[in-house]
N, C-alpha and C positions, 0 to 999 in steps of 0.2 A: 440549460442544455438537456435535451431529451435522450433517453436511453431506450433502445429497442428491447421490448419485452419478449419472453419466450412465447411460442404460438399457443393458441387455445387448445385445450385437450391434453396439456402436459401437466405433470405433477408440479413442476416449478411454477407455472403461471398461477395455479390455484393455491398452492401451499405457501409460496413466498411472496406472491404479489396480490393475493386476496381476491382473485377473480371469482365471481359467484356464478358464472355461466355453467350450464349443464355439462358440456364436454369436460370442463376443468374439474367439476365436482365428481364426475364419473372417473376421471383419472385418479383422483384421491381415493375414491372407494376401491378401485381396482388395486391400487398400491396396498391399501389396508388388507384386502382379501388375500393378496399374494403374501404379504408379510405374515398374516395370521396362519396361513396354510404352511408356509415354510418353517415357522417357529414350531408348529405341531410336529413336523417331520424331523426337526432338529437340523435343518439345512439353511436356516436363516443366516445370511452373511451381509450385514449392512455396509461393511467397508471392504476395501481391497488393499492388499499390500502395495505400498507406494514404490518399493524397490524396482520391480519390473517396469512400472510405468515411467519411473525416472530414467531407467536405461533406454527405454523406447524413445523418450523425448530426446535423449542424447543422440540416438541413431538418426532420428528425424532431422535434428539440427545439422548433423554432419552431412545429410543428404540435401541440404539447402533450405529446409523449412525454418522459419523464424518462430520465436515465441508467440508473436502476435498472430501469425498464420495458423499455428497450432491451436491457439485460443479460439480463433474464429471457426476453424474446421471442426473442432471438437465441441464447440458450443459450451465452453467452460469460462470461468472468470479469470482475469489476470491474477487475482489473489490466489486462486486454486493452484495455478501453475507455479507461482512464486513460492507457495508453501511446500510444494513437492520438490522443486529443484533447488531452492536456496534457503528456505526458511524465512520467516518474517518476524519483526519486532524482537530481534535478538534470539529467536528460538531456532533450533536445528531443523533441517528438512523434515517434513511430516512423515510419519511411519505408515500412514494409511490415508485413503480418500474414499469418497463415495463410489460404490460399484458402478453406477451409471456413468459417472465422469471418467472412471478408469477405462470402461469399455469403449467409450467414444474416442478417448485418446489412443488406445491400443488399436482401434479400427483404422487409424490413419496409416497408410503404407508409405515407406520412404520413396517409392516410385510415384506416388500421387502428386499431382501438380498443386502447389499451395494456392489457396484462394487469394493471398496477398503477396505482393512482390515488395522488395526493399523500397521502391518508389511510391508505393500506395500510401495514401494519406488516411490516417486513422484518428480517433479521438485522442486529444492531447491532455486530458484531465490529469493523468498521472505525471506526465512530463512537466506540466505547468506547476503542479503542487511540489514536485521534487525540487525544482529550481528555487521556488519560493521558500521551501523549507530550509534549503542550504543557506540562502540569504538570511533567513530568520536566525540561523545558528551563528551568523557573523561572517559568512563567506561572501565577499564582494564579487560581482561578476568578473572583475578584472583578474581575480585569482581563479575563479571557476573556469574561465576560458581554457586554461591549461589543464586543469583537473578533468574536465569533461570532454575536452577536445572539440569544442564548439566556439566559434567566434563570439565575442561579447555582444555584438549587435544582434546576432541571432538569439543569444540567450535572453536578452532584454525582450525581444519579440515573443519568445516562447513563454515568458512569464504571464502573458495575456492571451496566448493562442488557444483557439478551440480545436484545431486539427494540426497534425504535423506528419511528415514523412515517417514511415514505419522504421526506417534505418535510424533516424534521429531519436525516435521514441525509445528504441532498444538501446542505443548508445547511452542515453541519459540514464535509463534504468540500470544498466550494467555498471556504470561508473559511480552512480549514486550510492550503490551498496557499500562501496569502500569509503567514499568521501564523507558520508553522513556519520561515520564512526570516528572521524578525526576532529580534533580541536583546532580551529583555524589559528588560534594564537600560538600553537606549538608547531605550525607548519607554514610560517612565513608571512602571516597576516598581522600587521601592526595593530595594537590595541585601538587606536583612534579610528583606523579604517574599518575594523571589525564592528566597533560601536556604531559607526555611521551606517553600515550595512543592516544591522539590526534595527536601527531607527527607521530605515526605509521600509523594512518588512512590517514594522508596527504601524507606520502611517498607511500602508496598503492593506492592513488586516491579514497578512500572511501568517501561516502557522508553521511551527517546527515539526520535525519528523514524527515525534511521539503523539501528535494530535490525531493522526490518521489510523483508524483500524484497518481500512482498505484504501490506500492512497490512490488507487486506479479507478475506484467506483465513483461515478459522478453523483450518485445518490448519498454517498457517505458524508456525514457531517463531522466536523472536527470535535474531538472529545474534550478539548481544553478551551476554556473561555479566556482567550488572550486578547482582551480589549486593548486598543492602542493606549500606551501610557501617556500621561500628560499631567499638568499641575493638579495636585489633589486627586489624581486618578491612577492609582498604581496598577501594575499588571496583575491579572488574576490567572492562576494556574491550578491544575488539578492536584489537590493535596494528596489524594490517594496514590496517584502516579508518582509523585515526589517521594512519598513514604516507601513505595516499593523499590524505587531506584536507590534510596538510602540503604534499604535493607540489603540490596545486592552489592553494596560496597562502593557506590559512586560518590564522588565528592560534590560539594555544592557547585563548583565550576563545571564539572562534567555534566551534572544535571542541567545546569543553565544552557550548556551547549546543546544537549539532547533535546530540550524542550523549546529552544529558541527564545529564551527569556533572559532577564538579568539575574545576576547572582543574588541581588537583594530580594528579588521575588521568591527565589528558592528559600532563602533564610526566613522570610515572612511565612512561607508555607510550612516550614519545619516548626516554627514557633506556634502556629495555629494547631498543628497536630499534637505538639507536646502539651498545649493547654487543654486540649480535649482529653488526652490520656490522663493528665493529672486530675481532671474534674470527674473522670469516670470512677 
């Protein structure tokens, strides 16, 4: 799946996508000159307070703009908006953001016509991964149907979809924020059914929520090596991520749910970490 790159002659294209062309190189030089000059004058402000931006996004949404239309119109990533509005990976909403991103968001007026309407079809990477992650946690689609407010047939289709209606994308993203914090076993899913859902995820190579640094970015690779389990082939999970979750007070069961793996995989990970610490 391809992703549209920023245009040539922008800082983003050269700095973050490695474009060697002269317009992109000049954009980086211009940024460096501006930064150096402003630092000399004591006016350098690399970030902008996220509070006013968050309130502006709230105003835009009340006027009919969607998160995806704001993302497109402001040319920012879905992760940037999520960090500002909701916070991600268990962290609170961000206190600041890049000035250029803030300026583009604040430049959108409530009276402007959004580029996207609820029926517009957009990239479904985040939607696909969110549903897959919930199944990897042990949520079967039969239970997700009620949690996400989407028919199970459509949910199954979305686990493999490249594009989806913006209204569906935003509904899944909104409800996922709550559902991925819940243990399916404590919310009506029988153990056997949950185990089957997780086995489906393993067979398909789906990853749990914690595997994604930016779940909406098509270029983002999962950070956890969760190879499908099989005879003589145990699940492999990120030991450091398990260690951090243990440090934060999560139980083995809670960690298994968060990572979309088995409880035994968590126990093996903790044993590996303990062995390394004892040997140090």
